[in-house]
N, CA, C and O of each residue as an XYZ file, in Angstrom:
792
protein
N     100.579     88.004     73.508
C     100.109     86.953     73.284
C     100.281     85.792     73.057
O      99.546     84.812     72.938
N     101.533     86.018     72.995
C     102.139     84.387     72.212
C     102.736     83.531     74.088
O     103.064     82.378     74.368
N     102.627     84.740     74.901
C     103.091     83.888     76.570
C     102.037     83.515     76.956
O     101.138     84.356     76.977
N     101.789     82.370     77.326
C     100.278     81.317     77.382
C     101.215     80.590     78.738
O     101.149     79.407     78.404
N     101.935     80.605     79.893
C     102.665     80.168     81.124
C     101.439     80.517     82.256
O     100.854     79.876     83.130
N     101.391     81.979     81.702
C     100.250     82.701     83.288
C      99.015     81.890     83.059
O      98.619     81.517     84.163
N      98.036     81.344     81.863
C      97.307     80.922     81.745
C      97.030     79.262     82.368
O      95.954     78.666     82.337
N      98.388     78.733     82.945
C      98.351     77.060     83.286
C      98.420     77.647     84.764
O      97.709     77.098     85.605
N      99.304     78.835     85.189
C     100.038     79.215     86.356
C      98.780     79.487     87.561
O      98.839     79.416     88.789
N      97.668     79.819     86.659
C      96.157     80.507     87.464
C      95.569     79.098     87.670
O      95.117     79.060     88.815
N      95.392     77.951     87.050
C      95.038     77.114     87.482
C      95.850     76.175     88.396
O      95.153     75.425     89.079
N      97.053     76.077     88.530
C      97.640     75.612     89.464
C      97.175     75.993     90.951
O      97.065     77.079     91.520
N      96.852     74.141     91.519
C      96.639     73.914     92.381
C      97.228     74.319     93.226
O      96.512     74.328     94.227
N      98.542     74.822     93.494
C      99.238     75.321     94.874
C      99.433     76.918     94.809
O     100.035     77.546     95.679
N      98.706     77.636     93.389
C      98.790     78.512     93.540
C      97.595     79.576     93.750
O      97.482     80.791     93.586
N      96.491     78.200     94.334
C      94.999     78.950     94.426
C      94.918     80.177     95.439
O      94.304     81.201     95.139
N      95.712     79.976     96.913
C      95.742     80.824     97.625
C      96.147     81.930     96.912
O      95.357     82.872     96.855
N      97.007     81.998     96.463
C      98.022     83.696     96.406
C      96.672     83.553     95.400
O      95.738     83.381     96.183
N      96.284     83.547     94.385
C      95.113     84.125     93.417
C      94.144     84.653     94.248
O      93.907     85.840     94.469
N      93.652     83.751     94.652
C      92.503     84.205     95.848
C      92.761     85.335     96.841
O      91.770     86.048     96.999
N      94.061     85.757     97.701
C      94.110     87.323     98.020
C      95.008     87.968     97.448
O      95.549     88.854     98.110
N      95.459     87.735     96.032
C      96.132     88.833     95.343
C      94.550     89.586     94.220
O      94.521     90.548     93.452
N      93.511     88.640     94.618
C      92.540     88.626     93.491
C      91.091     89.426     93.797
O      90.844     89.035     94.938
N      90.234     90.133     93.495
C      89.093     90.283     93.699
C      88.366     89.483     93.607
O      88.457     89.069     92.451
N      87.456     88.822     94.257
C      86.285     87.659     94.322
C      85.890     87.891     93.184
O      85.931     86.884     92.476
N      85.447     88.962     92.592
C      84.962     89.238     91.437
C      85.717     89.030     90.114
O      85.217     88.562     89.091
N      86.686     89.344     90.232
C      87.666     89.231     89.222
C      87.785     87.856     88.830
O      87.678     87.437     87.678
N      88.164     86.737     90.539
C      88.554     85.436     90.306
C      87.708     84.994     89.943
O      88.059     84.416     88.914
N      86.249     84.784     90.171
C      85.162     84.054     89.141
C      85.472     84.365     87.862
O      85.560     83.392     87.113
N      85.695     85.610     87.309
C      85.557     85.984     85.805
C      86.984     85.484     85.483
O      87.203     85.349     84.279
N      87.715     85.267     86.092
C      88.919     84.534     85.238
C      89.228     82.890     85.082
O      89.889     82.351     84.195
N      88.407     82.132     86.452
C      87.829     81.068     86.192
C      86.660     80.356     85.060
O      86.599     79.185     84.684
N      85.673     81.673     84.641
C      84.509     81.374     84.209
C      85.521     81.243     82.060
O      85.286     80.624     81.023
N      86.540     82.222     82.523
C      87.103     82.359     81.339
C      88.510     81.847     80.677
O      88.782     82.101     79.504
N      89.216     81.241     81.376
C      90.455     80.913     81.501
C      90.610     78.805     81.944
O      90.889     78.135     82.938
N      90.145     78.482     80.197
C      89.846     77.106     80.143
C      91.341     76.381     81.100
O      92.515     76.752     81.100
N      90.676     75.268     81.822
C      91.774     74.619     82.681
C      93.105     74.602     81.395
O      93.098     74.740     80.172
N      94.161     74.359     82.419
C      95.394     74.585     81.570
C      96.272     73.857     82.310
O      96.003     73.844     83.512
N      97.577     73.030     81.860
C      98.465     73.008     82.191
C      99.817     72.823     81.524
O      99.865     73.063     80.317
N     100.827     72.461     82.093
C     102.289     73.046     81.496
C     102.804     71.641     81.274
O     102.791     70.953     82.295
N     103.260     71.047     80.163
C     103.344     69.962     79.907
C     105.323     70.047     80.219
O     106.301     70.478     79.608
N     105.091     69.457     81.322
C     106.817     69.251     82.275
C     106.926     67.889     82.216
O     106.033     67.082     82.476
N     108.298     67.603     81.788
C     108.110     66.017     81.533
C     109.316     65.823     83.297
O     110.024     64.839     83.508
N     109.200     66.956     84.183
C     109.998     66.395     85.801
C     109.364     64.834     85.945
O     108.286     64.389     85.555
N     110.137     64.387     86.445
C     109.819     62.482     86.639
C     108.981     62.755     88.031
O     109.467     63.659     88.711
N     107.606     62.018     88.658
C     106.975     62.188     89.314
C     107.456     61.282     90.137
O     107.911     60.255     89.633
N     107.478     61.497     92.098
C     107.372     60.053     93.117
C     106.788     58.585     92.643
O     105.691     58.800     92.126
N     106.990     57.652     92.626
C     106.180     56.535     92.469
C     105.258     56.775     93.117
O     105.271     57.321     94.220
N     103.929     56.234     92.252
C     102.637     56.364     92.825
C     101.937     58.036     92.828
O     100.748     58.235     93.077
N     102.719     58.907     92.571
C     102.165     60.030     91.793
C     101.376     60.208     90.893
O     101.313     59.474     89.907
N     100.733     61.096     91.066
C      99.469     61.262     89.616
C     100.221     63.010     89.011
O     101.009     63.782     89.557
N      99.694     63.040     88.041
C      99.883     64.404     87.325
C      98.140     64.951     87.605
O      97.058     64.405     87.392
N      98.543     66.305     88.187
C      96.822     66.753     88.487
C      96.736     67.609     86.676
O      97.226     68.564     86.073
N      95.518     66.176     86.407
C      95.608     66.754     84.998
C      94.137     65.790     84.392
O      93.306     65.235     85.110
N      94.168     65.828     82.715
C      93.040     65.328     82.156
C      93.669     63.800     82.714
O      94.717     63.630     83.336
N      92.578     62.668     82.236
C      92.783     61.110     82.257
C      92.887     60.768     80.891
O      92.258     61.249     79.948
N      93.959     59.672     80.884
C      93.492     58.797     79.394
C      93.537     57.268     79.736
O      94.536     56.687     80.160
N      92.364     56.722     79.502
C      91.819     55.782     78.980
C      91.092     55.365     80.298
O      90.899     54.291     80.866
N      90.781     56.625     80.535
C      90.100     56.598     81.664
C      91.101     56.511     83.475
O      90.574     56.319     84.571
N      92.433     56.704     83.218
C      93.330     56.636     84.207
C      93.994     57.799     84.569
O      94.697     58.285     83.682
N      93.964     58.288     85.473
C      94.984     59.203     85.857
C      96.208     59.191     85.702
O      96.762     58.116     85.932
N      96.934     60.183     85.329
C      98.524     60.112     84.562
C      99.445     60.763     85.494
O      99.397     61.714     86.275
N     100.814     59.371     84.890
C     101.846     59.677     86.292
C     102.922     60.308     85.017
O     104.032     60.664     85.415
N     102.645     60.444     83.613
C     103.551     61.321     82.840
C     102.342     61.812     81.471
O     101.261     61.348     81.109
N     103.309     63.116     80.947
C     102.457     63.224     79.845
C     102.441     62.695     79.060
O     101.623     62.979     78.185
N     103.627     61.244     78.839
C     103.705     60.940     77.639
C     102.292     59.828     77.722
O     102.208     59.369     76.583
N     101.450     59.371     78.374
C     100.588     58.750     78.724
C      99.494     59.290     78.022
O      98.674     58.374     77.956
N      99.057     60.261     77.479
C      98.289     60.911     76.855
C      98.047     60.363     75.370
O      97.085     60.469     74.608
N      99.047     59.859     75.278
C      98.754     59.491     73.702
C      97.865     58.068     73.717
O      97.153     57.561     72.851
N      98.262     57.587     75.261
C      96.884     56.642     74.615
C      95.541     56.980     75.183
O      94.880     56.186     75.852
N      95.087     58.477     74.814
C      93.783     58.365     75.327
C      93.037     58.747     73.802
O      93.374     59.156     72.691
N      91.772     58.317     74.552
C      90.485     58.159     73.231
C      90.556     59.471     72.942
O      91.087     60.424     73.512
N      89.613     59.295     71.463
C      89.496     60.780     71.023
C      88.553     61.345     71.589
O      88.721     62.546     71.376
N      87.279     61.137     72.438
C      86.722     61.719     73.236
C      87.515     62.674     74.683
O      87.295     63.797     75.137
N      88.397     61.683     75.024
C      89.068     62.287     76.209
C      90.626     63.113     75.190
O      91.645     63.325     75.848
N      90.622     63.364     74.174
C      91.902     64.101     73.189
C      90.907     65.187     72.954
O      90.969     65.803     71.890
N      89.764     65.560     74.061
C      88.962     67.060     73.154
C      90.416     68.159     74.326
O      90.247     68.684     75.427
N      91.789     68.112     73.378
C      92.136     68.748     74.280
C      93.457     69.461     73.168
O      93.923     68.826     72.223
N      93.891     70.887     73.546
C      94.890     71.698     72.481
C      96.504     71.709     73.300
O      96.662     72.054     74.472
N      97.621     71.242     72.356
C      98.568     71.451     72.916
C      99.143     72.711     71.876
O      98.864     72.808     70.681
N      99.915     73.532     72.574
C     100.069     74.735     72.001
C     101.373     75.231     72.761
O     101.568     74.836     73.911
N     102.354     76.171     72.082
C     103.506     76.583     73.063
C     103.802     77.610     73.166
O     103.251     78.454     72.459
N     104.895     78.012     74.181
C     104.291     79.512     75.090
C     104.911     79.610     74.886
O     105.747     78.729     74.687
N     105.118     81.355     74.689
C     106.828     82.137     74.508
C     106.203     82.637     72.840
O     105.106     82.670     72.283
N     107.995     83.062     72.403
C     107.823     83.701     71.185
C     108.530     83.079     70.605
O     109.677     83.364     70.948
N     108.500     82.135     69.665
C     108.784     81.455     69.070
C     107.700     81.049     67.311
O     106.500     81.211     67.088
N     108.875     80.477     66.368
C     108.194     80.879     64.995
C     107.106     80.363     64.710
O     106.289     80.789     63.893
N     107.005     79.075     65.602
C     105.454     78.600     65.572
C     104.429     78.802     66.326
O     103.401     78.125     66.326
N     104.734     80.012     67.191
C     103.945     80.029     68.391
C     102.804     81.613     67.184
O     101.931     82.380     67.591
N     103.378     81.477     65.815
C     102.243     82.870     65.395
C     101.196     81.494     64.246
O     101.672     80.434     63.840
N     100.086     81.887     64.049
C      99.292     81.707     63.512
C      98.625     80.429     63.467
O      97.964     80.031     62.508
N      98.904     79.547     64.979
C      98.551     78.543     65.202
C      99.164     77.233     64.670
O      98.854     76.042     64.646
N     100.368     78.155     64.176
C     100.995     76.648     63.519
C     101.791     75.209     64.533
O     102.213     74.084     64.267
N     101.666     76.066     65.765
C     102.091     74.831     66.799
C     101.025     74.360     67.582
O     101.308     73.794     68.638
N      99.782     74.499     67.235
C      98.671     73.877     67.491
C      98.201     72.719     67.590
O      97.789     73.011     66.468
N      97.822     71.645     67.799
C      97.053     70.253     68.080
C      95.993     70.233     68.564
O      95.992     70.363     69.788
N      94.807     70.088     67.961
C      93.994     69.781     68.195
C      93.529     67.975     67.727
O      93.280     67.356     66.693
N      93.642     67.610     69.629
C      93.692     66.165     70.095
C      92.530     65.438     69.406
O      92.891     64.419     68.817
N      90.847     65.799     69.320
C      90.316     65.922     69.072
C      89.980     65.374     67.336
O      89.325     64.361     67.093
N      90.472     66.114     66.458
C      91.261     66.262     64.994
C      91.933     65.640     64.376
O      91.563     65.538     63.207
N      93.235     64.896     64.752
C      93.892     64.366     64.356
C      94.317     63.269     64.730
O      94.200     63.298     65.955
N      94.890     61.975     64.331
C      95.356     61.007     64.177
C      95.587     60.300     65.140
O      96.757     60.663     65.256
N      95.421     59.371     66.184
C      96.720     58.431     67.247
C      98.007     58.994     67.195
O      98.508     59.581     68.154
N      98.792     58.769     65.650
C      99.722     58.848     66.070
C     100.037     60.753     65.656
O     101.036     61.171     66.241
N      99.502     61.544     64.999
C      99.975     62.984     64.912
C      99.897     63.700     66.517
O     100.468     64.702     66.948
N      98.788     62.582     67.300
C      98.475     63.258     68.102
C      99.749     63.120     69.707
O     100.216     63.800     70.621
N      99.773     61.738     69.123
C     101.320     61.043     70.036
C     102.336     61.751     69.866
O     103.007     62.052     70.853
N     102.836     62.348     68.135
C     104.148     62.727     68.112
C     103.433     64.519     68.770
O     104.205     65.107     69.527
N     102.904     64.797     68.648
C     102.391     66.198     69.046
C     103.063     66.501     70.721
O     103.869     67.400     70.958
N     102.444     65.400     71.895
C     102.565     65.645     72.585
C     104.313     65.027     73.376
O     104.815     65.244     74.479
N     104.844     64.129     72.039
C     105.915     63.869     72.048
C     106.933     64.978     72.803
O     107.367     65.157     73.941
N     107.062     65.671     71.366
C     107.639     66.826     70.717
C     107.557     68.005     71.919
O     108.586     68.629     72.177
N     106.045     68.359     72.802
C     105.284     69.425     73.461
C     106.754     68.804     74.444
O     107.629     69.666     74.363
N     107.209     67.661     75.261
C     107.734     66.710     76.289
C     108.905     67.427     75.659
O     109.133     68.571     76.052
N     110.010     66.659     74.321
C     110.947     66.894     74.501
C     111.685     68.444     74.300
O     112.848     68.729     74.589
N     110.637     69.349     73.712
C     110.949     70.050     74.074
C     110.800     71.328     75.548
O     111.086     72.525     75.516
N     110.343     70.636     76.534
C     109.973     71.376     77.257
C     111.320     72.267     77.538
O     111.151     73.486     77.519
N     112.751     71.736     77.817
C     113.721     72.832     78.461
C     114.083     73.751     77.822
O     115.073     74.366     78.219
N     113.489     74.113     76.755
C     113.887     75.101     75.978
C     112.517     75.994     75.629
O     112.522     77.221     75.737
N     111.657     75.442     75.314
C     110.354     76.277     74.820
C     109.040     75.233     75.398
O     108.598     74.244     74.814
N     108.783     75.559     76.159
C     106.951     75.396     77.522
C     105.921     75.149     76.417
O     105.798     76.098     75.644
N     105.136     74.050     76.169
C     104.130     73.825     75.779
C     102.694     73.352     76.929
O     102.878     72.639     77.915
N     101.568     73.817     76.608
C     100.590     73.939     77.097
C      99.580     72.969     76.702
O      99.176     72.954     75.539
N      99.185     72.237     77.493
C      97.689     71.735     77.437
C      96.492     72.224     78.008
O      96.406     72.655     79.158
N      95.197     72.123     76.860
C      94.354     73.081     77.401
C      92.719     72.290     76.944
O      92.505     71.801     75.835
N      91.788     72.322     78.005
C      90.533     71.878     77.499
C      90.627     72.838     75.985
O      91.252     73.855     75.682
N      89.643     71.914     75.227
C      89.098     72.417     73.934
C      87.339     72.847     74.059
O      86.471     72.088     74.490
N      87.161     74.012     73.644
C      85.924     74.168     73.405
C      85.589     74.868     72.242
O      85.801     76.076     72.133
N      84.903     73.948     71.061
C      84.705     74.487     70.075
C      83.407     76.107     70.258
O      82.328     76.365     70.792
N      84.521     76.821     69.362
C      83.986     78.023     69.163
C      82.495     78.096     68.510
O      82.268     77.476     67.470
N      81.350     78.974     69.235
C      80.371     79.111     68.762
C      79.835     79.510     67.268
O      79.734     80.721     67.462
N      79.543     79.380     66.310
C      78.834     79.818     65.380
C      77.708     81.505     65.843
O      76.823     81.710     66.673
N      78.661     82.714     64.354
C      77.599     83.748     64.696
C      77.494     84.088     63.462
O      78.048     83.535     62.512
N      76.602     85.237     63.430
C      76.027     85.575     61.352
C      77.301     86.829     61.988
O      77.645     87.274     63.083
N      77.695     87.018     60.474
C      77.929     88.264     60.133
C      78.542     88.709     58.581
O      79.348     88.174     57.820
N      77.751     89.935     58.524
C      78.144     90.484     56.947
C      79.574     90.640     56.817
O      80.279     90.903     57.792
N      80.163     90.443     55.306
C      81.690     90.331     55.252
C      80.958     90.632     53.447
O      79.815     90.510     53.006
N      81.904     90.938     52.987
C      82.388     91.975     51.497
C      82.940     90.233     50.650
O      83.909     89.597     51.065
N      82.175     89.837     49.617
C      82.428     88.200     48.874
C      83.591     88.656     48.495
O      83.857     89.707     49.079
N      84.700     88.180     47.490
C      85.791     88.251     46.877
C      85.352     88.449     45.182
O      86.193     88.825     44.366
N      84.419     88.246     44.930
C      84.229     88.658     43.427
C      83.395     89.463     43.388
O      82.419     89.324     44.126
N      83.494     90.599     42.498
C      82.367     91.432     42.056
C      81.256     91.581     41.744
O      80.994     91.107     40.639
N      80.179     92.217     42.436
C      80.390     93.208     42.872
C      81.183     93.407     43.955
O      82.317     93.627     43.530
N      81.161     93.437     45.015
C      81.650     92.822     46.312
C      80.359     93.537     47.150
O      80.304     94.394     48.032
N      79.680     93.001     46.655
C      78.286     93.119     48.050
C      78.416     92.174     49.474
O      78.352     90.946     49.515
N      78.593     92.995     50.490
C      78.227     92.717     51.881
C      76.679     91.309     51.883
O      75.476     91.421     51.649
N      77.356     90.397     52.179
C      76.951     89.729     52.485
C      76.085     88.865     53.887
O      76.317     87.785     53.345
N      75.624     88.614     54.660
C      75.778     87.460     55.960
C      75.811     86.354     56.103
O      74.784     85.677     56.100
N      77.007     85.854     56.269
C      77.751     84.285     56.254
C      77.421     83.828     57.528
O      76.929     84.706     58.237
N      77.569     82.424     58.185
C      77.953     82.086     59.407
C      79.667     81.605     59.308
O      80.378     81.387     58.326
N      79.933     81.559     60.697
C      81.152     81.809     60.804
C      81.710     81.367     62.651
O      81.023     80.861     63.538
N      83.039     81.763     62.689
C      83.241     81.091     63.768
C      84.239     82.317     64.755
O      85.402     82.230     64.362
N      84.114     83.316     65.805
C      84.699     84.809     65.734
C      85.501     84.633     67.334
O      84.882     84.306     68.347
N      86.787     84.887     67.299
C      87.589     85.024     67.972
C      88.095     86.537     68.544
O      89.117     86.956     67.999
N      87.542     87.329     69.495
C      88.133     88.840     70.306
C      89.430     88.755     70.956
O      89.760     88.035     71.898
N      90.174     89.684     70.244
C      91.102     89.831     71.150
C      90.938     91.331     71.894
O      90.935     92.434     71.347
N      90.825     91.060     73.092
C      90.679     92.956     73.865
C      92.102     93.304     73.725
O      93.128     92.628     73.787
N      91.843     94.706     73.494
C      93.123     95.821     73.770
C      92.603     96.912     74.879
O      91.807     97.843     74.997
N      93.746     96.051     75.731
C      93.458     97.562     76.823
C      94.319     98.227     77.088
O      95.376     97.607     77.202
N      94.389     99.480     77.286
C      95.352    100.506     77.857
C      95.518    101.385     79.122
O      94.443    101.888     79.452
N      96.393    101.662     79.797
C      96.009    102.265     81.079
C      96.320    103.983     80.959
O      97.321    104.533     80.501
N      95.324    104.474     81.429
C      94.562    106.139     81.260
C      94.826    106.721     82.311
O      94.318    106.298     83.350
N      95.332    107.383     82.325
C      95.337    107.760     83.789
C      95.361    106.996     84.992
O      94.531    107.003     85.901
N      96.825    106.076     84.847
C      96.738    105.124     86.077
C      95.471    104.193     86.069
O      95.365    103.234     86.834
N      94.634    104.509     85.256
C      93.019    102.830     85.245
C      93.002    101.780     84.060
O      92.537    102.170     82.988
N      93.303    100.943     84.124
C      93.174    100.271     83.136
C      91.778    100.590     82.137
O      90.883    101.063     82.838
N      91.489    100.490     81.099
C      90.392    100.101     79.934
C      90.451     99.849     79.358
O      91.493    100.082     78.746
N      89.303     98.927     78.674
C      89.561     98.586     77.431
C      88.986     99.238     76.678
O      87.913     99.772     76.960
N      89.610     99.353     75.468
C      89.452    100.693     74.319
C      89.102    100.170     73.154
O      88.572    100.924     72.338
N      89.363     98.463     72.737
C      88.988     97.941     71.750
C      89.189     96.382     71.299
O      89.795     95.803     72.200
N      88.989     95.798     70.572
C      88.880     94.615     70.086
C      89.294     94.461     68.680
O      88.985     95.368     67.908
N      90.127     93.166     68.113
C      90.108     92.671     66.852
C      89.569     91.877     67.102
O      89.737     91.297     68.175
N      88.513     91.441     66.034
C      87.574     90.331     65.624
C      87.895     89.571     64.627
O      87.846     89.889     63.439
N      88.356     88.167     65.242
C      88.893     87.713     63.913
C      87.635     86.725     63.432
O      87.122     86.036     64.314
N      87.197     86.642     62.285
C      85.392     86.117     61.829
C      86.151     85.005     60.537
O      86.510     85.374     59.419
N      86.223     83.913     60.975
C      86.717     82.471     59.778
C      85.612     81.653     59.262
O      84.498     81.911     59.720
N      85.672     81.106     58.757
C      84.464     79.584     58.240
C      84.164     79.483     59.009
O      84.857     79.663     60.011
N      82.810     79.094     59.038
C      82.538     77.767     60.060
C      83.306     76.310     60.081
O      83.411     75.742     61.167
N      83.782     75.768     59.029
C      84.392     74.567     59.103
C      85.993     74.576     59.995
O      86.600     73.530     60.223
N      86.464     75.853     60.390
C      87.887     76.209     60.716
C      87.345     75.910     62.394
O      86.390     76.315     63.058
N      88.559     74.941     62.668
C      88.165     74.540     64.682
C      88.693     75.446     65.098
O      88.095     75.973     66.037
N      90.386     76.281     64.556
C      91.271     76.557     65.377
C      91.300     78.131     64.802
O      91.767     78.485     63.720
N      90.787     78.827     65.636
C      90.507     80.218     65.109
C      92.221     81.106     65.241
O      93.037     80.953     66.150
N      92.336     81.908     64.160
C      93.696     82.894     63.918
C      93.172     83.538     62.446
O      92.136     83.408     61.795
N      94.385     84.275     62.262
C      94.401     85.182     61.453
C      94.701     84.589     59.537
O      95.307     85.231     58.679
N      94.159     83.464     59.405
C      94.171     83.049     57.934
C      93.701     83.634     56.846
O      92.704     84.333     57.030
N      94.211     83.546     55.510
C      93.665     83.572     54.763
C      92.219     83.905     54.430
O      91.816     84.967     53.956
N      91.474     82.792     54.765
C      89.726     82.819     54.785
C      89.279     83.846     55.698
O      88.145     84.301     55.550
N      90.060     84.285     56.663
C      89.023     84.860     57.540
C      88.763     86.469     56.958
O      88.965     86.916     55.829
N      88.220     87.167     58.219
C      87.739     88.380     58.288
C      88.210     89.177     59.395
O      87.549     89.197     60.433
N      89.508     89.975     59.264
C      89.950     90.557     60.453
C      88.666     92.184     60.333
O      88.461     93.117     59.556
N      88.251     91.787     61.330
C      87.468     93.013     61.560
C      87.302     93.634     63.130
O      86.955     93.067     64.165
N      87.789     95.375     62.808
C      88.035     96.131     64.088
C      86.982     96.513     64.904
O      86.058     97.147     64.395
N      86.960     96.217     66.165
C      85.914     97.031     67.056
C      86.291     97.694     67.620
O      87.487     97.983     67.610
N      84.957     98.508     68.758
C      85.435     99.350     69.474
C      84.143     99.596     70.862
O      82.920     99.609     70.718
N      84.642     99.704     71.675
C      83.642     99.803     72.785
C      82.635    101.191     72.708
O      83.014    102.320     72.399
N      81.232    100.775     73.082
C      80.429    101.407     72.940
C      79.528    101.660     74.274
O      79.453    100.749     75.098
N      78.871    102.838     74.484
C      77.969    102.691     75.871
C      78.750    102.727     76.894
O      78.284    102.635     78.030
């Protein structure tokens, strides 16, 4: 779950022909719909006049990821997160939601991500607010009755190879309070095992 580099590689412009050849048309279409636009925050310098294939800041294309610090709040509807196994990868501790933090916090997050690139790559992704759904959960106080509440839901599917075939076998649903913008296994969340039916 912590390795996110493949998400950015899926959207990499130079790999589009590879994905079109390696994946069926149906799978390619599905993955394009599911995987948000993603970029590796790579600090490698670009030639003069070259631009990054990524989001804009101040309405302009970027030539260095650090220029994202100048993005407007609307342009900062982006998430920065670490890729790979790292102590900050669990529990969304490395996640920075640009539209939900100060310009200074955003700048610090971008700077840290770029500086850590030689040892710990970070990913930049577009952010889409999770939908609100209703679900029955048990209260914390006696008599512990189930009640319908609003929240935001994340599904983590589990696939197993059975008889040489990949099979969706279940999912862990994380149901969080509606005010949470980043969904993870927090104290306020309800973890709901799920199964495939039909």
